[in-house]
C-alpha positions in Angstrom: 203.0 55.6 84.3 201.6 58.8 82.5 204.7 61.1 84.5 208.2 60.8 83.7 210.7 61.4 86.2 212.8 63.6 83.2 210.0 65.4 82.4 208.3 66.3 85.7 209.7 65.0 89.0 206.8 66.9 91.2 203.9 65.0 88.6 206.1 62.2 89.0 206.3 62.6 93.1 202.0 62.7 93.2 201.6 60.0 90.9 203.9 57.6 92.3 202.7 58.6 96.1 198.4 57.7 93.9 200.0 54.6 93.5 201.2 53.4 96.1 197.9 54.1 98.1 196.0 52.7 95.7 198.4 49.0 96.4 199.4 50.2 92.4 203.1 48.7 93.2 203.6 47.0 89.7 203.3 50.5 88.3 205.8 51.4 90.3 209.3 53.0 89.0 211.5 51.5 91.5 214.6 53.0 90.4 213.9 56.6 90.6 211.7 56.3 94.0 215.3 54.6 95.2 216.9 57.9 94.4 214.5 60.0 96.3 214.6 58.0 99.0 218.5 58.4 99.3 218.2 62.1 97.6 216.0 63.0 101.7 219.3 61.5 103.6 221.7 63.4 101.5 219.6 66.9 101.7 220.2 66.7 105.5 223.5 65.7 105.5 223.5 68.9 103.3 221.3 70.9 105.7 224.0 69.8 108.7 226.5 71.2 106.5 225.0 74.5 106.2 224.1 75.3 109.4 227.6 73.6 110.7 229.3 76.0 108.6 227.4 79.5 109.7 227.8 78.1 113.4 231.3 77.7 112.7 231.5 80.7 111.0 230.5 82.3 113.6 232.7 81.3 116.6 235.2 82.6 114.5 234.2 85.5 114.1 233.2 86.1 117.8 237.1 85.0 118.9 239.1 86.7 116.4 236.6 90.3 116.3 236.0 90.6 119.5 235.3 94.4 118.9 232.3 93.5 116.9 230.7 91.5 119.4 227.5 92.1 119.4 223.3 90.9 119.9 222.8 89.7 116.3 226.3 87.7 115.8 225.1 86.0 119.2 221.7 85.5 117.9 223.1 83.8 115.1 225.1 81.1 116.3 222.3 81.0 119.0 219.9 79.9 116.5 222.2 77.8 114.4 222.9 75.9 116.8 219.0 75.1 117.9 218.9 74.0 114.1 221.6 71.5 114.3 219.9 70.2 117.2 216.3 70.4 115.7 218.4 68.2 112.9 219.8 66.3 115.0 216.5 65.1 117.0 214.9 64.6 114.2 217.9 62.5 112.1 220.0 61.2 115.1 221.9 59.3 112.6 223.2 62.1 111.4 225.6 62.3 114.7 227.7 60.4 113.2 228.9 63.0 111.0 230.1 65.2 113.9 233.0 62.7 114.2 233.8 62.3 110.7 237.3 63.6 110.2 236.5 64.3 106.6 233.2 65.8 107.0 234.7 67.8 109.7 236.8 69.5 107.0 234.8 70.2 104.6 232.7 72.0 106.6 235.2 73.7 108.4 236.8 75.1 104.9 233.0 76.2 104.2 233.2 78.1 107.4 236.4 79.5 107.1 236.1 80.8 103.2 232.7 82.5 104.8 234.4 84.1 108.1 236.8 85.9 105.4 234.7 86.8 103.2 232.5 88.7 106.3 235.8 89.9 107.9 238.0 90.4 105.3 240.5 88.7 107.5 242.6 85.6 106.2 245.1 84.3 109.1 242.9 81.6 110.2 243.2 78.1 112.2 243.9 75.5 109.7 242.3 72.7 111.8 238.8 73.3 114.2 240.8 74.5 117.6 236.7 73.6 119.6 235.3 70.5 120.9 232.2 69.7 118.7 229.9 68.6 121.7 231.6 70.3 124.9 231.9 73.4 123.1 231.0 74.2 119.5 227.2 72.8 120.8 226.8 74.2 124.0 224.7 76.8 124.3 226.1 78.4 127.3 229.9 78.3 125.6 231.3 81.2 122.9 235.5 81.2 122.6 237.5 83.2 124.0 241.1 84.9 122.1 243.8 82.8 124.0 
């Protein structure tokens, strides 16, 4: 191995790929390869959390600022739902996150913070009041004021 993982991760990755293709498994940096593989999963989880937070923030704005509803918000909601759908199609194991209370709480907190920053409003539901599959991810559903 000529390139250190800690010195240049991009060059290291290219070198590791060349070694794998050449069948030189004895020269692989297995510990760092394992870390990188795990990081791919973490990256996908972060992407899902970020997409969901944006989606939920816009659903909150839609519900709590009906006078400002417009195509921009509707388009963001539609786009985030599609992106979440793509992520779940590419990595079906991520669907389990949608049922994890701790994960949902974290995403909901991010959504509330984002919606608060963007609207100036301070009063939000403590827990997500919507059903994930039937409402949040349903392309035909938008929240209304109760």
